[in-house]
C-alpha positions in Angstrom: 9.7 0.2 18.7 13.1 -1.2 17.7 13.5 1.5 15.1 13.0 4.3 17.7 15.3 2.6 20.1 18.0 2.4 17.4 17.6 6.1 16.9 18.5 6.8 20.5 15.0 7.2 22.0 14.0 5.7 25.4 11.0 3.5 25.1 8.3 2.9 27.6 5.7 0.3 26.8 2.7 -0.9 28.8 -0.3 -3.3 28.5 -3.6 -1.6 29.0 -6.3 -3.0 31.3 -8.2 -6.0 29.9 -5.7 -6.6 27.1 -2.8 -9.0 26.6 -1.5 -10.3 30.0 -2.9 -7.5 32.1 -5.7 -8.1 34.6 -9.3 -7.3 33.9 -12.0 -8.8 31.7 -13.3 -5.7 30.1 -11.8 -2.8 28.2 -13.2 0.8 27.9 -11.5 2.0 24.7 -8.8 3.8 26.6 -10.5 5.8 29.2 -9.0 4.0 32.2 -5.6 4.3 30.6 -5.6 8.1 30.9 -4.9 8.3 34.6 -2.1 5.7 34.2 -0.6 7.7 31.4 -0.9 10.9 33.5 1.2 9.2 36.2 3.8 7.8 33.7 4.2 11.1 31.9 4.5 13.0 35.3 7.2 10.5 36.3 9.2 11.0 33.1 8.9 14.8 33.4 9.7 15.1 37.1 12.1 12.2 37.9 13.9 12.0 34.6 13.5 15.5 33.3 12.3 14.3 29.9 12.5 17.0 27.3 10.3 15.4 24.7 7.7 12.8 25.0 5.8 11.2 22.1 3.0 8.7 22.3 2.6 5.9 19.8 -0.3 3.5 20.1 -0.7 0.3 18.1 -4.2 -1.1 17.5 -6.3 -0.2 20.6 -3.3 1.6 22.0 -3.8 4.2 19.2 -7.2 5.1 20.8 -5.4 5.7 24.1 -2.7 7.8 22.5 -5.2 10.0 20.6 -7.5 10.3 23.7 -4.5 11.3 25.9 -3.5 14.0 23.4 -7.0 15.4 23.8 -7.8 15.1 27.5 -4.6 14.0 29.3 -3.3 16.1 32.2 0.0 16.7 30.5 -1.3 16.8 26.9 0.6 20.1 26.2 3.9 18.3 26.7 3.2 15.5 24.2 4.6 15.8 20.7 
């Protein structure tokens, strides 16, 4: 992420349910992450007038990023 920050991008990171320090014992390969990403992307679009939004997922986060690009509410606005 540091590379993108150095290039002038704003970075938003999060910890999916059931991973790392987040709550929950079970994970669902990203399905529960989609509504959370919908809210985060809507916030960036509406409150911060984001012009470009890209998703990068590492490890299991890659599953969430790919899944969001396919079924997310704001998938058309993701580059």
